[in-house]
C-alpha positions in Angstrom: 32.2 49.7 32.3 31.4 52.7 34.4 28.1 53.7 36.0 27.2 57.2 37.1 24.3 57.9 39.5 22.6 61.1 38.3 19.6 61.6 40.6 16.6 59.7 41.9 16.3 56.8 39.4 18.6 58.2 36.7 21.8 56.6 35.7 24.4 56.8 33.0 26.3 53.7 31.8 29.6 54.4 30.0 30.7 51.5 27.8 33.4 51.2 25.2 32.2 53.3 22.3 28.6 54.0 23.5 26.7 55.5 26.4 23.3 54.6 28.0 21.2 57.0 30.0 18.2 55.6 31.9 15.3 57.4 33.4 16.7 60.9 33.2 14.9 63.2 35.6 17.6 65.7 36.4 21.3 66.0 35.7 23.9 65.4 38.4 23.8 68.9 39.7 20.5 70.3 38.7 17.9 69.7 36.0 20.1 71.0 33.2 23.6 71.2 34.8 26.0 68.3 35.4 27.9 65.5 33.8 25.3 64.7 31.2 25.3 68.2 29.7 28.9 68.9 30.4 30.4 65.7 29.1 28.2 62.8 28.1 26.3 64.6 25.3 29.7 65.3 23.8 31.1 61.8 24.3 32.0 59.9 21.2 29.8 57.0 20.1 26.1 56.3 20.1 23.9 57.5 23.0 21.0 55.3 24.0 18.3 57.1 26.0 15.9 54.8 27.9 12.8 55.8 29.9 10.8 53.2 31.7 7.5 55.1 32.0 5.8 58.4 31.7 5.9 59.6 35.3 7.8 62.9 35.4 10.4 61.6 37.9 11.4 59.0 35.2 10.8 60.8 32.0 11.9 64.4 31.4 10.8 65.6 28.0 14.0 67.7 27.6 15.8 64.5 26.6 14.2 65.0 23.2 16.1 68.2 22.8 19.4 66.4 23.0 19.1 65.4 19.4 19.9 69.1 18.6 23.2 68.6 20.4 24.1 65.1 19.5 23.0 63.4 16.2 23.7 59.8 17.1 20.9 59.1 19.6 18.6 56.2 19.9 15.6 56.7 22.1 14.1 53.5 23.6 10.9 54.3 25.6 8.1 52.4 27.2 5.0 52.5 25.1 2.9 54.3 27.8 5.1 57.4 27.1 3.8 57.4 23.5 0.2 57.4 24.7 0.5 59.7 27.7 3.1 62.3 26.5 1.9 62.5 22.9 5.2 62.0 21.2 5.5 61.3 17.5 5.8 57.6 16.8 9.0 57.8 14.7 10.8 59.6 17.6 11.7 56.4 19.5 11.7 52.6 19.7 8.6 51.8 21.7 8.7 48.7 24.0 6.0 46.8 25.8 6.6 44.0 28.3 8.2 41.1 26.5 9.5 43.1 23.6 13.1 43.5 22.7 15.5 45.9 21.0 19.0 44.9 19.8 21.8 46.1 17.7 25.6 45.6 17.5 26.1 47.2 20.9 23.3 46.1 23.2 20.3 43.9 23.7 17.4 45.2 25.7 14.4 43.2 26.9 11.4 44.8 28.5 10.1 43.2 31.7 7.0 44.2 33.7 6.3 46.8 36.4 4.1 46.9 39.4 3.2 50.5 38.6 3.2 51.7 35.0 5.5 51.0 32.1 8.3 48.5 32.1 11.7 47.5 33.5 14.8 47.1 31.5 17.2 44.1 31.2 20.3 45.3 29.3 23.0 43.1 27.9 26.2 45.0 27.0 29.9 44.1 27.0 29.2 40.7 28.4 27.3 41.9 31.4 23.6 41.9 32.4 22.2 45.1 33.9 18.7 45.4 35.3 17.0 48.8 35.8 13.7 48.2 37.6 11.9 51.4 36.7 9.0 51.4 39.1 9.0 47.6 39.6 8.9 47.2 43.4 6.8 45.8 46.2 4.7 48.9 46.6 2.9 47.5 49.6 2.1 50.7 51.5 1.7 48.4 54.5 1.3 51.1 57.1 -1.8 52.5 55.4 -3.4 49.6 53.6 -5.5 46.6 54.6 -3.7 43.3 54.8 -5.6 42.1 51.8 -4.6 45.1 49.8 -0.9 45.0 50.6 -0.7 41.3 50.1 -2.3 41.6 46.7 0.3 44.2 45.7 3.1 42.0 47.0 1.9 39.0 45.0 2.0 41.1 41.8 5.6 41.9 42.6 6.6 38.3 43.4 4.9 37.2 40.1 7.1 39.6 38.2 10.2 38.3 39.9 9.3 34.8 38.8 9.0 35.9 35.2 12.5 37.5 35.4 14.1 34.6 37.2 12.7 32.1 34.6 15.0 33.8 32.0 17.8 35.3 34.0 19.1 33.2 36.9 22.0 35.6 37.5 22.2 39.4 37.0 25.5 41.3 37.2 24.2 44.7 38.2 20.8 45.7 39.6 19.4 49.2 40.0 16.3 48.9 42.2 14.0 51.2 44.2 14.7 51.5 47.9 12.0 54.1 48.8 11.7 55.1 52.5 8.2 56.5 51.9 7.0 52.9 52.2 7.5 53.1 55.9 9.0 50.6 58.3 9.0 47.8 55.7 10.6 49.9 52.9 13.4 47.4 52.4 10.9 44.5 51.8 11.0 44.6 48.0 14.7 44.8 47.8 15.2 41.9 50.1 12.7 39.8 48.1 14.5 40.6 44.9 18.0 39.6 46.1 16.5 36.4 47.7 14.8 35.5 44.4 17.6 36.2 41.9 21.3 35.8 42.2 23.0 39.2 41.7 26.6 40.4 41.9 26.1 44.2 42.5 23.2 46.1 43.9 22.7 49.9 43.5 19.7 51.6 45.2 17.6 54.2 43.5 14.2 56.1 44.0 15.2 57.2 47.5 15.2 60.9 46.6 17.7 62.5 48.9 17.5 60.0 51.8 20.9 58.6 51.4 20.9 57.2 55.0 17.9 55.0 54.2 19.5 53.8 51.0 22.8 52.9 52.7 21.0 51.0 55.5 19.8 48.7 52.9 23.3 48.5 51.4 24.6 47.2 54.8 22.0 44.4 54.5 23.0 43.6 50.9 26.7 43.3 51.8 25.8 40.9 54.7 24.5 38.7 51.9 27.9 38.8 50.1 26.6 41.0 47.4 28.7 44.0 46.3 26.9 47.2 47.1 28.9 50.4 47.4 27.7 53.2 49.6 25.9 55.9 47.7 26.5 59.5 48.9 25.8 62.1 46.3 24.5 63.0 42.9 27.1 62.4 40.2 28.7 59.6 42.1 30.8 57.3 39.8 31.0 53.5 40.2 34.1 52.2 38.4 34.9 48.6 37.2 31.5 47.1 37.8 
């Protein structure tokens, strides 16, 4: 299995005979140029396109045009996209928290978010992969009252308990490490790895602040979790 970091929260997962693209915002070089358009839309096997919610940095409507290039596509979207982006119902599989999709290649379960939409637990090729979408401890501690940020934090910790009840161990986690949260921007990531046993952690949602992402990577590795430095759009992670 191979994972490619596209941009922001977008990833491509290359498996044996199928491909998964999650939260496409832009391709690996620009919105419409990069490895997705150059290679992955031409790759043999089924393509699964997942979007966790309607925000424009997680759902780019141009993914619907890919069916004009590749016929074997399955769209799996959070139900809020159906309501907010006015897409025909037969376009995609629509998931709410707690719902599942499965076929001969993959199993996907929707977990919750602390913003809008869902997060994805994906089972494929004997591995579990979690893409958080906008699930995070969005505490905004530097500009909120203690009551406000503690309330947001509790929502996040509640979601972690729901996940951990079903999945005690996750092989690969893609999770927001967003420096806009201020001095405690690592807090949600630390809480996640303390709550659930994981093997590999890959940051996302850090825009172009690679330094902030990699500072968290240093912490993750100190916890004996695999966490490769992330340095550029289009970066490939092999043998995960």
